[in-house]
C-alpha positions, 0 to 999 in steps of 0.5 A: 386369905381374902386380900393382898397382904402387906408385910415388912412394916412394924405392927400387925399385917395389913391387907388391901381391899377394893371397894366399888361404890355406887356413887361416883368417885370424884378424884384420883388420889394416889398412895403418895398423895395426901391421905386425908384427901383420899379419906375425904373423897371416899366419904363423898362417894358414900363410904361410911367413915364409921365402918372403916374406923371400927375395923381400923381401915385406912383409905389408901387410893381413890380412882375417878376413872375406874370408880373404885376405892382402895383401903387397907385393913388389919388382916384379922379384920378384913372379913368383918370389914368386907361383911359390913361394907357389903351389908351397906351396899358396897361391892368389896373384894381383894385386888386381882392379881396381874402378871407380865405377859411374857412368853430383827423385829423392827425392820420387818414391820416397815418402821424404817420407812417412818424413820426415813420420813423424819419421825423417830419419836421426838417430843413424844412421851411413852409410859411403861407400866411394868416391872420397872426399867434399868437405866440401860445405856440405850435409853437412860438419858430419855427416862423423864420420870420413874416411880415404884408402886410395888413397895419393893424399890424401883430396880427391875429385878425381873428384866421384863420392863427393861426389855419392853422399854428397849423395844419401845425406845432403845437407841442401840447401834445393833438392837434399835427400838421403834421410837429411839428418840421418844421419852420414857415414863417408867411406872413399876407396878409388878415384881417377881411374883406379878402384882395387883390391880390396885398397883396397876391402877395407881401406876396408870393414874400417875402416868397420866399426870406425866403428860404421856401420849402413849401407855404400854401395858404388857400385863394382864389378868382375869377380868372383863370389859366393865371391870375397874382396869377396863374402865380406867383404860376406856377413860384414858382413851377418851381423854386422848391417851393411846393405851396399847395392851398385850392380848395375853399368851393363853392361845390358841383357845378362843375367848382367852383375852383378859383384862385390861386387854379386853377394854374397848378403848385399848389397842389390844395386841396379839403376836406373830412369829418373825415369819408374820404367822400368828403365834400359837400362844397369842390369846384370841377373842371374842370378848364376851359383852364386847361388840368389837373384835379383839385383838385389834392388831398383831405385831412380832412377839417372837417364838418359843423353842421348848426343847432348847436351852433358851426357851426364847431362842427365836424371841425378840432381842432387846435390852437386858436388866443388869440385875439378872442372873445368868440367862441362857437367852442372853446375847450379851451382858446387855441384851437378851431374847424374850417372846410373848405378846408382851414383846409384840405390844411395845412394837405397837406402842412405839409405832403409835409414838411415831404416828403421834409425832407425824400427826403433830408435824402435819396437823399441829392444831388437831386436838389431843383426843382427835389425834389419838383417834386418827392414830388408831385409825391409821394403825388399823387401816395400815395393818396387813391382814394375815387371813386368820380372822378378826377374833385371832388377828384383828386388822392384821400385822401393823406396818409403819409405811402403810400406817403413815400413808393412812395417817396422811389420808386421814388428815387430808380427809379431815382438812377437806371436810373443814373447808 
């Protein structure tokens, strides 16, 4: 099968295709926006309406930053449509599959030093692009917006997104997230079998409309720094949204960071165990075609215990989705352990939220893009080198106290330069 089939609706099965035009895509139109507008944008990008009509194809999404168009077509017409659009000079392919990158952490990253300084994420919005999230008591009252992009409903029937959200912003008495006062924007782009890049693109574009400051993507798949997901990340970063992405769990081999973690504009996060030693599973650079080293930083992702009943017995404890069946890694009905760069990444997203709050308090007139750059610089400068090399560990393990000090220095330097 060439594309991603869509079932469950009357009529013939339809499938989606990614179309990459040579001309710029002028506007992002999402699945729930006006379909007529999507068709107009596609036509203005040079996609021939006559070819689409001949094969019964419909424009479903357009993405300005990634410069791609998503169409759906009857399954028995997809090969012919791809051939005709290819003959007309377009790159046409099925959406790439995407997967969650799953394989006492907060205090060990010196986050309480930032809480003690008065920063807990207040008035900062963090998007979780994942499997959805429960209305868990540790963060339910701070979910500002939520939307499903899978077509299977918004319930987190995997548990991955709920766990990630708890690490970012849980406010439990025992298991407390990094930014317990931050607001969450939940975009469900993955399900039990993973997802596709078009759903992730739509989720990211929608989240950007929700005025988020930080995006967390504990997911990935095959790709490179020039593919549509990487282009979307780079454009969002330029606009001043901090995008934290899991490096992946394909280590210890080198060159194993996929997309969108390979994007130049991403803060790409590798994982350590709770002892701050690089996790064997954490994906490594280098990234072909990218001058910068990846990952950018490390954070605690937990370890694995292959021979034990709970594979993640030394994993990170966080919120557990209510829909999950009995789990040997469950600590209670509301908490569970998991491990992976998926768990490392939300630690960094939460820390970035604290740094955004601190930056606003100390330098309120700084523009959005400049603030995002200052936060990323402070995060890297405050990291602790663990001696594994830049292609395995980036700048090192993030540290809240050191990052806050680096942010203060960055702001002071900017102020002095303006005199």
